VOGU-427422 format. One record per residue (C-alpha): residue number from 0; residue in one letter; x, y, z. Coordinates in Angstrom, 2 decimals. Last residue first. Layout:
# VOGU-427422
+-----+---------+---------+---------+---------+
| num | residuo |       x |       y |       z |
+-----+---------+---------+---------+---------+
| NUM |       A |       X |       Y |       Z |
...
+-----+---------+---------+---------+---------+
# end
This chain:
# VOGU-427422
+-----+---------+---------+---------+---------+
| num | residuo |       x |       y |       z |
+-----+---------+---------+---------+---------+
| 267 |       X |  190.64 |  121.15 |   63.37 |
| 266 |       X |  191.60 |  123.78 |   60.95 |
| 265 |       X |  195.63 |  122.61 |   60.88 |
| 264 |       X |  194.56 |  119.05 |   60.15 |
| 263 |       X |  193.02 |  119.80 |   56.72 |
| 262 |       X |  192.09 |  116.18 |   55.76 |
| 261 |       X |  193.28 |  114.03 |   53.04 |
| 260 |       X |  191.51 |  110.78 |   52.59 |
| 259 |       X |  190.89 |  107.41 |   54.07 |
| 258 |       X |  193.60 |  105.93 |   56.49 |
| 257 |       X |  195.44 |  109.09 |   57.39 |
| 256 |       X |  192.32 |  111.17 |   57.68 |
| 255 |       X |  190.82 |  108.44 |   59.93 |
| 254 |       X |  193.47 |  108.82 |   62.17 |
| 253 |       X |  193.13 |  112.80 |   61.88 |
| 252 |       X |  189.46 |  112.55 |   62.45 |
| 251 |       X |  189.69 |  110.29 |   65.69 |
| 250 |       X |  192.51 |  112.41 |   67.09 |
| 249 |       X |  190.32 |  115.73 |   66.68 |
| 248 |       X |  187.36 |  114.07 |   68.03 |
| 247 |       X |  188.58 |  113.28 |   71.57 |
| 246 |       X |  188.46 |  116.88 |   73.02 |
| 245 |       X |  184.82 |  117.36 |   71.66 |
| 244 |       X |  183.82 |  114.23 |   73.31 |
| 243 |       X |  183.58 |  110.51 |   71.44 |
| 242 |       X |  180.80 |  108.23 |   72.19 |
| 241 |       X |  179.95 |  107.95 |   68.51 |
| 240 |       X |  182.64 |  109.46 |   66.51 |
| 239 |       X |  183.93 |  106.24 |   64.83 |
| 238 |       X |  180.27 |  105.78 |   63.43 |
| 237 |       X |  180.35 |  109.11 |   62.09 |
| 236 |       X |  183.66 |  108.54 |   60.23 |
| 235 |       X |  182.00 |  105.66 |   58.34 |
| 234 |       X |  178.67 |  107.69 |   57.74 |
| 233 |       X |  180.69 |  110.55 |   56.23 |
| 232 |       X |  183.30 |  108.93 |   53.85 |
| 231 |       X |  180.82 |  108.59 |   50.75 |
| 230 |       X |  179.93 |  112.30 |   51.53 |
| 229 |       X |  183.59 |  113.56 |   51.04 |
| 228 |       X |  185.28 |  115.05 |   53.89 |
| 227 |       X |  186.62 |  118.53 |   52.68 |
| 226 |       X |  186.46 |  120.80 |   56.11 |
| 225 |       X |  182.87 |  122.09 |   54.93 |
| 224 |       X |  181.84 |  118.39 |   54.57 |
| 223 |       X |  182.68 |  117.98 |   58.04 |
| 222 |       X |  180.83 |  120.96 |   59.25 |
| 221 |       X |  177.61 |  119.73 |   57.36 |
| 220 |       X |  177.85 |  116.36 |   58.50 |
| 219 |       X |  178.04 |  117.81 |   62.21 |
| 218 |       X |  175.14 |  119.73 |   61.39 |
| 217 |       X |  173.19 |  116.74 |   60.29 |
| 216 |       X |  174.09 |  114.45 |   63.04 |
| 215 |       X |  173.41 |  117.44 |   65.60 |
| 214 |       X |  169.80 |  117.73 |   64.36 |
| 213 |       X |  169.22 |  113.99 |   64.08 |
| 212 |       X |  170.11 |  113.10 |   67.58 |
| 211 |       X |  170.29 |  109.37 |   67.94 |
| 210 |       X |  173.66 |  109.53 |   66.38 |
| 209 |       X |  175.62 |  110.40 |   69.45 |
| 208 |       X |  178.55 |  112.58 |   70.30 |
| 207 |       X |  179.13 |  112.17 |   73.84 |
| 206 |       X |  178.17 |  115.28 |   76.29 |
| 205 |       X |  180.91 |  116.28 |   78.64 |
| 204 |       X |  183.07 |  118.04 |   76.30 |
| 203 |       X |  180.08 |  120.00 |   74.60 |
| 202 |       X |  179.05 |  118.77 |   71.38 |
| 201 |       X |  180.85 |  120.30 |   68.33 |
| 200 |       X |  179.52 |  123.72 |   67.26 |
| 199 |       X |  178.32 |  123.81 |   63.77 |
| 198 |       X |  180.48 |  125.43 |   61.00 |
| 197 |       X |  177.91 |  127.30 |   58.83 |
| 196 |       X |  178.15 |  125.88 |   55.49 |
| 195 |       X |  180.02 |  127.52 |   53.00 |
| 194 |       X |  178.74 |  130.27 |   50.79 |
| 193 |       X |  179.56 |  130.52 |   47.12 |
| 192 |       X |  176.26 |  130.35 |   45.75 |
| 191 |       X |  173.79 |  131.39 |   48.23 |
| 190 |       X |  172.41 |  129.08 |   50.72 |
| 189 |       X |  169.29 |  126.86 |   50.65 |
| 188 |       X |  169.10 |  123.82 |   53.19 |
| 187 |       X |  168.59 |  120.68 |   51.64 |
| 186 |       X |  165.59 |  118.87 |   50.17 |
| 185 |       X |  166.02 |  115.28 |   50.79 |
| 184 |       X |  167.60 |  113.64 |   47.74 |
| 183 |       X |  165.93 |  111.52 |   44.64 |
| 182 |       X |  162.93 |  113.92 |   44.19 |
| 181 |       X |  161.12 |  112.82 |   41.20 |
| 180 |       X |  161.36 |  115.06 |   38.07 |
| 179 |       X |  161.82 |  112.61 |   35.44 |
| 178 |       X |  165.57 |  113.27 |   34.99 |
| 177 |       X |  165.61 |  112.36 |   38.78 |
| 176 |       X |  165.41 |  115.51 |   41.26 |
| 175 |       X |  168.32 |  116.69 |   43.63 |
| 174 |       X |  166.91 |  119.94 |   45.60 |
| 173 |       X |  168.94 |  123.17 |   45.03 |
| 172 |       X |  166.56 |  124.54 |   42.37 |
| 171 |       X |  163.71 |  124.95 |   45.14 |
| 170 |       X |  160.44 |  126.26 |   43.70 |
| 169 |       X |  161.10 |  125.47 |   40.37 |
| 168 |       X |  162.93 |  121.92 |   41.29 |
| 167 |       X |  159.45 |  120.96 |   42.55 |
| 166 |       X |  157.45 |  121.74 |   39.25 |
| 165 |       X |  155.24 |  124.82 |   39.51 |
| 164 |       X |  151.36 |  125.02 |   38.76 |
| 163 |       X |  149.79 |  122.60 |   41.11 |
| 162 |       X |  146.91 |  124.92 |   42.17 |
| 161 |       X |  144.47 |  122.90 |   40.18 |
| 160 |       X |  146.86 |  121.68 |   37.24 |
| 159 |       X |  143.92 |  121.21 |   34.70 |
| 158 |       X |  142.38 |  124.77 |   35.52 |
| 157 |       X |  145.73 |  126.43 |   35.07 |
| 156 |       X |  145.80 |  125.22 |   31.34 |
| 155 |       X |  147.00 |  128.15 |   29.15 |
| 154 |       X |  149.48 |  129.88 |   31.34 |
| 153 |       X |  150.36 |  127.69 |   33.76 |
| 152 |       X |  150.79 |  124.92 |   31.52 |
| 151 |       X |  153.21 |  126.41 |   29.14 |
| 150 |       X |  155.23 |  127.96 |   31.87 |
| 149 |       X |  155.52 |  124.27 |   33.50 |
| 148 |       X |  156.30 |  122.93 |   30.14 |
| 147 |       X |  159.02 |  125.38 |   29.38 |
| 146 |       X |  160.45 |  124.72 |   32.75 |
| 145 |       X |  160.52 |  120.76 |   32.41 |
| 144 |       X |  161.86 |  121.02 |   28.82 |
| 143 |       X |  164.99 |  123.03 |   29.88 |
| 142 |       X |  165.29 |  120.75 |   32.98 |
| 141 |       X |  165.05 |  117.62 |   30.62 |
| 140 |       X |  167.63 |  118.71 |   27.99 |
| 139 |       X |  170.24 |  119.79 |   30.84 |
| 138 |       X |  169.77 |  116.37 |   32.83 |
| 137 |       X |  173.14 |  116.21 |   35.05 |
| 136 |       X |  174.61 |  119.77 |   34.93 |
| 135 |       X |  170.99 |  121.21 |   35.19 |
| 134 |       X |  170.11 |  118.73 |   38.04 |
| 133 |       X |  173.51 |  119.62 |   39.92 |
| 132 |       X |  172.79 |  123.55 |   39.71 |
| 131 |       X |  175.58 |  125.22 |   37.90 |
| 130 |       X |  173.23 |  126.31 |   35.26 |
| 129 |       X |  170.66 |  127.86 |   37.38 |
| 128 |       X |  171.29 |  131.08 |   38.09 |
| 127 |       X |  167.93 |  132.46 |   36.74 |
| 126 |       X |  169.85 |  134.55 |   34.29 |
| 125 |       X |  171.51 |  131.31 |   33.13 |
| 124 |       X |  168.68 |  129.59 |   32.78 |
| 123 |       X |  166.64 |  131.90 |   30.60 |
| 122 |       X |  170.21 |  132.53 |   28.69 |
| 121 |       X |  170.00 |  128.67 |   28.18 |
| 120 |       X |  166.72 |  128.47 |   26.41 |
| 119 |       X |  162.97 |  128.27 |   27.41 |
| 118 |       X |  160.61 |  129.16 |   24.68 |
| 117 |       X |  156.44 |  129.23 |   24.48 |
| 116 |       X |  155.14 |  129.60 |   21.33 |
| 115 |       X |  151.07 |  130.37 |   21.45 |
| 114 |       X |  148.49 |  128.46 |   19.33 |
| 113 |       X |  145.44 |  130.16 |   18.04 |
| 112 |       X |  142.27 |  128.97 |   19.95 |
| 111 |       X |  139.55 |  126.16 |   18.94 |
| 110 |       X |  140.76 |  124.00 |   21.54 |
| 109 |       X |  143.32 |  125.04 |   24.40 |
| 108 |       X |  146.56 |  126.20 |   22.93 |
| 107 |       X |  150.25 |  125.10 |   22.57 |
| 106 |       X |  153.69 |  125.67 |   20.56 |
| 105 |       X |  156.64 |  124.47 |   22.56 |
| 104 |       X |  160.23 |  125.36 |   22.27 |
| 103 |       X |  162.96 |  123.77 |   24.26 |
| 102 |       X |  166.78 |  124.89 |   24.29 |
| 101 |       X |  170.07 |  124.08 |   25.79 |
| 100 |       X |  170.04 |  120.54 |   25.89 |
|  99 |       X |  167.82 |  120.41 |   22.88 |
|  98 |       X |  163.85 |  120.05 |   22.60 |
|  97 |       X |  161.98 |  121.76 |   19.33 |
|  96 |       X |  158.53 |  122.05 |   18.20 |
|  95 |       X |  157.11 |  120.15 |   21.06 |
|  94 |       X |  153.44 |  120.27 |   19.90 |
|  93 |       X |  150.63 |  121.05 |   22.22 |
|  92 |       X |  146.99 |  121.44 |   21.28 |
|  91 |       X |  144.16 |  120.59 |   23.61 |
|  90 |       X |  141.65 |  118.52 |   22.63 |
|  89 |       X |  141.62 |  115.91 |   25.88 |
|  88 |       X |  141.28 |  118.88 |   27.99 |
|  87 |       X |  141.20 |  117.31 |   31.48 |
|  86 |       X |  143.04 |  114.03 |   31.07 |
|  85 |       X |  145.44 |  115.65 |   28.32 |
|  84 |       X |  145.94 |  118.52 |   30.73 |
|  83 |       X |  146.70 |  116.38 |   33.88 |
|  82 |       X |  149.00 |  113.95 |   31.89 |
|  81 |       X |  151.00 |  117.10 |   30.64 |
|  80 |       X |  151.35 |  118.38 |   34.24 |
|  79 |       X |  152.38 |  114.83 |   35.54 |
|  78 |       X |  155.32 |  114.43 |   33.08 |
|  77 |       X |  156.33 |  118.06 |   34.17 |
|  76 |       X |  156.37 |  116.78 |   37.64 |
|  75 |       X |  153.78 |  118.58 |   39.90 |
|  74 |       X |  154.27 |  120.70 |   42.94 |
|  73 |       X |  151.93 |  121.10 |   46.22 |
|  72 |       X |  153.00 |  124.11 |   48.41 |
|  71 |       X |  154.15 |  123.89 |   51.97 |
|  70 |       X |  157.53 |  124.80 |   51.25 |
|  69 |       X |  157.96 |  122.30 |   48.81 |
|  68 |       X |  155.22 |  119.69 |   48.60 |
|  67 |       X |  156.07 |  116.64 |   45.66 |
|  66 |       X |  153.44 |  115.26 |   43.45 |
|  65 |       X |  154.11 |  112.86 |   40.34 |
|  64 |       X |  155.34 |  109.57 |   41.44 |
|  63 |       X |  153.75 |  109.71 |   44.98 |
|  62 |       X |  150.57 |  110.88 |   43.13 |
|  61 |       X |  150.67 |  107.80 |   40.69 |
|  60 |       X |  150.81 |  105.48 |   43.90 |
|  59 |       X |  147.73 |  107.08 |   45.18 |
|  58 |       X |  145.56 |  106.83 |   42.23 |
|  57 |       X |  145.00 |  110.47 |   40.47 |
|  56 |       X |  141.74 |  112.26 |   40.00 |
|  55 |       X |  143.43 |  115.55 |   40.80 |
|  54 |       X |  141.70 |  116.24 |   44.10 |
|  53 |       X |  142.45 |  112.36 |   44.49 |
|  52 |       X |  146.19 |  113.02 |   44.25 |
|  51 |       X |  146.12 |  116.13 |   46.84 |
|  50 |       X |  144.65 |  113.85 |   49.11 |
|  49 |       X |  147.25 |  111.10 |   48.50 |
|  48 |       X |  149.96 |  113.85 |   48.95 |
|  47 |       X |  148.37 |  115.08 |   52.06 |
|  46 |       X |  148.10 |  111.39 |   53.41 |
|  45 |       X |  151.71 |  110.64 |   52.52 |
|  44 |       X |  152.87 |  113.76 |   54.45 |
|  43 |       X |  150.73 |  112.78 |   57.44 |
|  42 |       X |  152.27 |  109.28 |   57.38 |
|  41 |       X |  155.68 |  110.57 |   57.65 |
|  40 |       X |  158.77 |  110.83 |   55.82 |
|  39 |       X |  157.67 |  111.43 |   52.49 |
|  38 |       X |  160.70 |  113.20 |   50.81 |
|  37 |       X |  162.83 |  109.80 |   50.20 |
|  36 |       X |  159.79 |  108.96 |   47.60 |
|  35 |       X |  157.99 |  105.99 |   48.94 |
|  34 |       X |  158.91 |  102.20 |   48.70 |
|  33 |       X |  160.29 |  102.21 |   52.31 |
|  32 |       X |  157.23 |  100.22 |   53.54 |
|  31 |       X |  157.02 |  102.03 |   56.58 |
|  30 |       X |  155.68 |  105.08 |   54.83 |
|  29 |       X |  153.40 |  103.07 |   52.95 |
|  28 |       X |  151.66 |  101.37 |   56.06 |
|  27 |       X |  151.34 |  104.61 |   57.91 |
|  26 |       X |  149.72 |  106.55 |   55.06 |
|  25 |       X |  147.55 |  103.47 |   54.48 |
|  24 |       X |  146.22 |  103.50 |   57.80 |
|  23 |       X |  145.42 |  107.26 |   57.84 |
|  22 |       X |  143.73 |  106.61 |   54.27 |
|  21 |       X |  141.55 |  104.09 |   55.31 |
|  20 |       X |  140.43 |  106.15 |   58.57 |
|  19 |       X |  139.56 |  108.98 |   56.17 |
|  18 |       X |  137.69 |  106.71 |   53.88 |
|  17 |       X |  135.76 |  105.53 |   56.93 |
|  16 |       X |  134.92 |  109.30 |   57.79 |
|  15 |       X |  133.48 |  109.69 |   54.50 |
|  14 |       X |  135.27 |  112.31 |   51.90 |
|  13 |       X |  133.38 |  114.71 |   49.88 |
|  12 |       X |  135.58 |  116.65 |   47.52 |
|  11 |       X |  133.96 |  119.59 |   45.43 |
|  10 |       X |  136.56 |  121.18 |   43.13 |
|   9 |       X |  136.50 |  118.74 |   40.42 |
|   8 |       X |  132.89 |  118.04 |   41.25 |
|   7 |       X |  130.74 |  115.80 |   42.95 |
|   6 |       X |  133.65 |  113.47 |   43.72 |
|   5 |       X |  132.55 |  110.65 |   46.16 |
|   4 |       X |  135.58 |  108.96 |   47.82 |
|   3 |       X |  134.33 |  105.28 |   48.47 |
|   2 |       X |  134.64 |  103.45 |   52.05 |
|   1 |       X |  130.89 |  102.23 |   51.92 |
|   0 |       X |  128.89 |  104.84 |   49.94 |
+-----+---------+---------+---------+---------+
# end
């Protein structure tokens, strides 16, 4: 058998120890390459996606293009769902009757069955509070289509999805995805519409600010954004704050404000 995966059925995956070692090595190399989606940060995450891809009959790089793990649950892009259906059930009937910026209608059926109608329209997105989300303002046509595909797929073809019955954006509408459904920005913390990010406490006076503490950097970014600093200006400002104590930060930020952009100095 060598290093090959032996698939006895769609639900019985047997892997040899040497194959497991190969996956571990591949995961490490691929993460270091920087060519994986931004949401895949560790070899363990890469291995999990490759494993799910093998269960679905995908090659590793195809899996990275279609599978995302959101809150511990594997998801498939709408394109990946369609590919799985056509591969698993070649005679499936799927007809895209209408696709617009505010409406998608699909008629679908398993072989020999009467087609069913699936619709996802603007009123559905509005009820779910989606219309103001970044993805929905940028790609309304693709988002309506993706929601309609996923509802159709999990209703009629759940066996083809093998547990990947939602898109990443369905499980977390706040993540930023491309028009094809690929995550292009790391999953942000969820918050209610209208809420401002909590103001994180700056570093204690005796502890200079450092970029090495990812937690602290994340909290500092959220605080600066809540005060009006644009995303483009965050990194240059953080570089200036390196080594500064809490008492020194207001002066640094005010100077930055004068050079770059308006900043509510009375809130410092």
